N, CA and C atoms as a LAMMPS dump frame, in Angstrom:
ITEM: TIMESTEP
0
ITEM: NUMBER OF ATOMS
315
ITEM: BOX BOUNDS ff ff ff
-5.0000000000000000e+02 5.0000000000000000e+02
-5.0000000000000000e+02 5.0000000000000000e+02
-5.0000000000000000e+02 5.0000000000000000e+02
ITEM: ATOMS id mol type element x y z
1 1 1 N 1.096 -0.844 -0.235
2 1 2 C 0.091 -0.068 -0.501
3 1 3 C 1.037 1.105 0.157
4 2 1 N 0.937 1.785 -1.129
5 2 2 C 1.375 3.353 -1.094
6 2 3 C 1.237 4.432 0.221
7 3 1 N 1.531 5.586 0.393
8 3 2 C 1.488 6.222 1.747
9 3 3 C 0.195 6.633 1.383
10 4 1 N -0.019 7.392 0.242
11 4 2 C -1.279 8.141 0.121
12 4 3 C -2.623 7.071 -0.096
13 5 1 N -2.221 5.853 -0.205
14 5 2 C -2.973 4.603 -0.578
15 5 3 C -3.138 5.1 1.657
16 6 1 N -2.432 4.423 2.836
17 6 2 C -2.87 4.389 3.732
18 6 3 C -3.407 5.958 4.197
19 7 1 N -2.775 6.701 4.118
20 7 2 C -3.349 8.172 4.243
21 7 3 C -5.174 8.506 3.843
22 8 1 N -4.66 8.099 2.304
23 8 2 C -6.471 7.842 1.881
24 8 3 C -7.352 6.759 3.152
25 9 1 N -7.076 5.856 3.498
26 9 2 C -7.589 4.253 4.241
27 9 3 C -7.269 5.169 6.23
28 10 1 N -6.913 5.711 6.141
29 10 2 C -6.719 6.832 7.389
30 10 3 C -7.736 7.087 7.655
31 11 1 N -8.036 8.395 6.695
32 11 2 C -8.762 9.647 6.795
33 11 3 C -10.067 9.072 6.788
34 12 1 N -10.7 7.712 5.265
35 12 2 C -11.13 7.325 5.795
36 12 3 C -12.383 6.726 6.963
37 13 1 N -11.389 6.443 8.052
38 13 2 C -11.715 5.492 9.488
39 13 3 C -11.872 6.902 10.712
40 14 1 N -11.238 8.113 9.605
41 14 2 C -11.257 9.305 11.065
42 14 3 C -12.762 9.703 10.887
43 15 1 N -12.952 9.558 9.473
44 15 2 C -14.78 9.252 9.441
45 15 3 C -15.745 9.141 9.452
46 16 1 N -15.405 7.725 9.616
47 16 2 C -16.141 6.212 9.76
48 16 3 C -16.563 6.732 11.349
49 17 1 N -15.595 7.132 12.262
50 17 2 C -15.722 7.122 13.277
51 17 3 C -16.148 8.303 13.592
52 18 1 N -17.039 9.323 12.918
53 18 2 C -17.135 10.425 13.125
54 18 3 C -16.063 11.852 14.198
55 19 1 N -14.716 11.434 13.937
56 19 2 C -13.817 12.515 14.082
57 19 3 C -13.974 13.568 13.296
58 20 1 N -13.258 14.752 13.801
59 20 2 C -13.83 15.942 13.158
60 20 3 C -12.555 15.505 12.166
61 21 1 N -12.365 16.03 11.161
62 21 2 C -11.377 15.581 9.866
63 21 3 C -10.3 16.919 10.345
64 22 1 N -9.261 15.757 10.071
65 22 2 C -7.741 16.847 10.15
66 22 3 C -7.452 17.499 9.07
67 23 1 N -6.943 18.446 8.616
68 23 2 C -5.954 19.36 7.797
69 23 3 C -5.24 18.202 7.297
70 24 1 N -5.291 18.42 6.111
71 24 2 C -3.351 17.835 5.294
72 24 3 C -3.077 18.415 4.438
73 25 1 N -1.49 17.697 5.095
74 25 2 C -0.567 18.507 4.361
75 25 3 C -0.324 20.455 5.33
76 26 1 N -0.495 19.284 6.758
77 26 2 C -0.801 21.301 6.859
78 26 3 C 0.794 22.036 7.526
79 27 1 N 1.318 22.962 7.331
80 27 2 C 2.664 23.325 7.167
81 27 3 C 2.288 24.634 8.565
82 28 1 N 3.367 23.926 9.351
83 28 2 C 3.449 24.58 10.828
84 28 3 C 4.317 25.38 10.873
85 29 1 N 5.569 25.219 10.508
86 29 2 C 6.657 26.266 11.206
87 29 3 C 5.798 27.759 10.298
88 30 1 N 6.748 28.727 10.868
89 30 2 C 6.803 30.174 10.072
90 30 3 C 7.714 30.42 9.45
91 31 1 N 8.847 29.966 9.474
92 31 2 C 9.987 29.765 7.507
93 31 3 C 10.274 28.599 7.618
94 32 1 N 10.228 27.405 7.671
95 32 2 C 10.625 26.319 7.047
96 32 3 C 9.648 25.486 6.334
97 33 1 N 9.597 24.815 5.119
98 33 2 C 8.409 24.079 5.129
99 33 3 C 7.806 22.769 4.868
100 34 1 N 8.07 22.334 6.619
101 34 2 C 8.129 21.782 6.848
102 34 3 C 6.12 21.533 7.2
103 35 1 N 5.829 19.776 6.847
104 35 2 C 4.061 20.112 6.957
105 35 3 C 4.156 18.756 7.569
106 36 1 N 3.092 18.71 8.554
107 36 2 C 2.075 17.6 9.137
108 36 3 C 1.43 16.973 8.074
109 37 1 N 1.219 15.363 7.612
110 37 2 C 0.847 14.265 6.96
111 37 3 C -0.883 14.61 7.406
112 38 1 N -1.794 15.066 8.859
113 38 2 C -2.481 15.565 9.276
114 38 3 C -2.311 16.41 10.22
115 39 1 N -3.418 16.799 10.482
116 39 2 C -3.197 18.237 11.749
117 39 3 C -4.386 18.423 12.58
118 40 1 N -4.495 18.729 13.103
119 40 2 C -5.844 19.542 13.926
120 40 3 C -5.078 21.087 14.961
121 41 1 N -4.614 22.199 13.859
122 41 2 C -4.425 23.098 14.351
123 41 3 C -4.499 23.65 15.965
124 42 1 N -5.925 23.667 15.531
125 42 2 C -6.69 24.382 17.167
126 42 3 C -6.113 23.316 18.011
127 43 1 N -5.624 22.195 17.957
128 43 2 C -5.354 21.375 19.406
129 43 3 C -3.758 21.514 19.062
130 44 1 N -3.128 22.202 18.352
131 44 2 C -1.569 21.587 17.53
132 44 3 C -0.874 19.879 18.481
133 45 1 N -2.214 19.47 17.391
134 45 2 C -2.362 17.77 17.149
135 45 3 C -2.015 17.007 15.759
136 46 1 N -0.434 16.989 15.894
137 46 2 C -0.433 16.391 14.113
138 46 3 C -0.333 14.521 14.179
139 47 1 N -0.226 14.233 13.113
140 47 2 C -0.441 12.97 13.204
141 47 3 C 0.656 12.903 11.677
142 48 1 N 1.471 11.778 11.755
143 48 2 C 2.585 11.123 11.036
144 48 3 C 2.411 9.946 10.678
145 49 1 N 2.59 9.943 9.695
146 49 2 C 2.111 8.223 9.23
147 49 3 C 3.589 8.027 8.574
148 50 1 N 4.514 6.965 8.26
149 50 2 C 5.502 6.869 8.455
150 50 3 C 5.436 5.533 7.732
151 51 1 N 5.941 5.984 6.302
152 51 2 C 6.03 4.967 5.123
153 51 3 C 7.191 4.27 5.057
154 52 1 N 7.404 2.819 4.773
155 52 2 C 8.369 2.021 4.064
156 52 3 C 9.82 2.366 5.541
157 53 1 N 8.788 1.161 6.74
158 53 2 C 9.749 0.796 7.826
159 53 3 C 10.477 -0.14 7.501
160 54 1 N 9.385 -1.075 7.273
161 54 2 C 10.58 -2.133 7.01
162 54 3 C 11.221 -2.942 5.613
163 55 1 N 11.044 -1.435 4.688
164 55 2 C 12.228 -1.894 3.606
165 55 3 C 13.352 -0.797 2.494
166 56 1 N 13.697 0.103 4.12
167 56 2 C 14.705 0.977 4.33
168 56 3 C 14.227 2.798 3.721
169 57 1 N 12.902 2.963 4.089
170 57 2 C 12.214 3.76 3.542
171 57 3 C 13.17 5.404 4.186
172 58 1 N 12.708 6.332 3.631
173 58 2 C 13.357 7.63 4.024
174 58 3 C 13.583 7.795 4.879
175 59 1 N 12.392 7.475 6.161
176 59 2 C 12.518 7.335 7.419
177 59 3 C 13.284 7.487 8.09
178 60 1 N 13.62 6.305 7.635
179 60 2 C 14.595 4.901 8.377
180 60 3 C 16.446 4.968 8.137
181 61 1 N 16.608 5.271 6.719
182 61 2 C 18.136 6.171 6.831
183 61 3 C 18.281 7.641 7.096
184 62 1 N 19.801 6.84 7.346
185 62 2 C 20.599 8.138 8.247
186 62 3 C 19.908 9.411 8.269
187 63 1 N 20.308 10.116 7.159
188 63 2 C 19.552 11.545 6.902
189 63 3 C 18.277 12.256 6.756
190 64 1 N 17.542 11.188 5.976
191 64 2 C 16.088 10.876 6.603
192 64 3 C 15.829 11.118 8.434
193 65 1 N 15.93 10.648 8.475
194 65 2 C 15.926 10.238 10.022
195 65 3 C 16.249 11.462 11.226
196 66 1 N 17.664 11.833 10.477
197 66 2 C 18.265 13.171 11.272
198 66 3 C 16.936 14.435 10.489
199 67 1 N 16.995 14.46 9.925
200 67 2 C 16.039 15.377 9.161
201 67 3 C 14.569 15.184 10.475
202 68 1 N 14.116 14.072 9.655
203 68 2 C 13.1 14.171 11.297
204 68 3 C 13.323 14.607 12.124
205 69 1 N 14.107 14.162 12.818
206 69 2 C 14.509 14.795 14.421
207 69 3 C 14.508 15.646 14.382
208 70 1 N 15.005 16.571 13.247
209 70 2 C 15.079 17.842 13.483
210 70 3 C 13.869 18.685 13.497
211 71 1 N 12.794 18.355 12.579
212 71 2 C 11.458 18.602 12.314
213 71 3 C 10.635 18.54 13.193
214 72 1 N 10.23 17.576 14.226
215 72 2 C 9.841 17.188 15.283
216 72 3 C 10.076 17.491 16.315
217 73 1 N 11.535 18.13 16.538
218 73 2 C 11.944 18.732 17.679
219 73 3 C 11.365 20.281 17.472
220 74 1 N 11.674 20.872 16.187
221 74 2 C 11.387 22.13 16.527
222 74 3 C 9.654 22.235 16.753
223 75 1 N 8.603 21.215 15.669
224 75 2 C 7.415 21.089 16.576
225 75 3 C 6.808 21.111 17.972
226 76 1 N 8.055 20.216 19.047
227 76 2 C 7.656 20.023 19.785
228 76 3 C 8.048 21.683 20.948
229 77 1 N 8.647 22.463 19.731
230 77 2 C 9.364 23.753 20.216
231 77 3 C 7.965 24.502 20.639
232 78 1 N 6.857 24.694 19.097
233 78 2 C 6.003 25.109 19.424
234 78 3 C 4.796 24.982 19.239
235 79 1 N 5.064 23.812 20.515
236 79 2 C 3.805 22.811 21.668
237 79 3 C 3.314 21.721 20.535
238 80 1 N 3.369 21.941 19.341
239 80 2 C 2.598 20.618 18.974
240 80 3 C 3.096 19.654 19.662
241 81 1 N 1.949 18.161 19.378
242 81 2 C 2.008 16.878 19.669
243 81 3 C 2.262 16.059 18.418
244 82 1 N 2.983 15.314 18.562
245 82 2 C 2.473 14.596 17.327
246 82 3 C 2.377 12.905 17.792
247 83 1 N 1.121 12.383 17.011
248 83 2 C 1.111 10.566 16.968
249 83 3 C 1.422 10.581 15.76
250 84 1 N 3.338 9.297 15.989
251 84 2 C 3.645 8.654 14.78
252 84 3 C 2.804 6.981 14.314
253 85 1 N 2.92 6.742 13.248
254 85 2 C 1.869 5.37 13.115
255 85 3 C 2.824 5.079 12.099
256 86 1 N 2.615 3.098 12.402
257 86 2 C 2.974 2.947 10.567
258 86 3 C 1.769 2.537 10.018
259 87 1 N 2.605 2.378 9.041
260 87 2 C 1.135 1.317 7.918
261 87 3 C 0.796 0.226 8.339
262 88 1 N 1.393 -0.357 9.08
263 88 2 C 0.419 -1.683 10.226
264 88 3 C -0.171 -0.963 10.818
265 89 1 N 0.07 0.212 12.441
266 89 2 C -1.267 1.092 12.681
267 89 3 C -1.884 0.82 12.506
268 90 1 N -2.216 1.367 11.068
269 90 2 C -3.804 2.347 10.441
270 90 3 C -4.444 1.108 9.966
271 91 1 N -3.596 0.151 9.529
272 91 2 C -4.405 -1.496 8.9
273 91 3 C -4.728 -1.833 9.815
274 92 1 N -4.01 -2.304 10.959
275 92 2 C -4.395 -2.683 12.267
276 92 3 C -5.845 -2.466 12.998
277 93 1 N -6.162 -0.785 12.953
278 93 2 C -6.486 0.005 13.721
279 93 3 C -6.446 0.014 14.684
280 94 1 N -5.11 0.126 14.501
281 94 2 C -4.736 0.429 16.545
282 94 3 C -4.282 2.298 16.139
283 95 1 N -3.842 2.882 15.073
284 95 2 C -3.737 4.224 14.882
285 95 3 C -5.018 4.912 15.108
286 96 1 N -6.17 4.704 14.599
287 96 2 C -7.622 4.822 15.082
288 96 3 C -7.325 4.99 16.738
289 97 1 N -7.553 4.206 17.529
290 97 2 C -7.993 3.812 17.967
291 97 3 C -7.18 4.873 19.386
292 98 1 N -5.894 4.971 18.544
293 98 2 C -4.979 6.316 19.794
294 98 3 C -5.168 7.311 19.543
295 99 1 N -6.182 8.014 18.069
296 99 2 C -6.704 9.251 17.353
297 99 3 C -7.462 9.466 18.489
298 100 1 N -8.313 8.376 18.756
299 100 2 C -9.943 8.582 19.038
300 100 3 C -9.638 8.558 20.664
301 101 1 N -8.372 7.956 21.575
302 101 2 C -7.938 8.302 23.084
303 101 3 C -7.742 9.751 23.166
304 102 1 N -6.71 9.935 22.219
305 102 2 C -6.212 11.255 22.248
306 102 3 C -7.347 12.221 22.066
307 103 1 N -8.476 12.191 21.035
308 103 2 C -9.336 13.314 20.995
309 103 3 C -10.618 13.413 22.612
310 104 1 N -10.608 12.437 23.723
311 104 2 C -10.932 12.594 24.398
312 104 3 C -10.577 12.329 25.779
313 105 1 N -8.961 13.257 25.15
314 105 2 C -8.256 13.716 26.363
315 105 3 C -8.787 15.423 26.684
């Protein structure tokens, strides 16, 4: 399943559960072009779905991992909470369960 297919599947789960629809590709930083896969800006809550976890994708290679660390640290400085999910977590329903719990808190 491609990253865009996983994101569409997750968005379907969000809507099916009656959760608010998040913004897609939300640009959160005032000067950098960083974006979150999904975001609830009013709650400073972001969702990132990592693809290629088992295949040596961008997020697991040295330079990609380092860039992700910078992005997520800058987001934390700005007050964001970030939920990180893999394709398997989306497909198993674990991701949507965690998002539902987060919305209840």
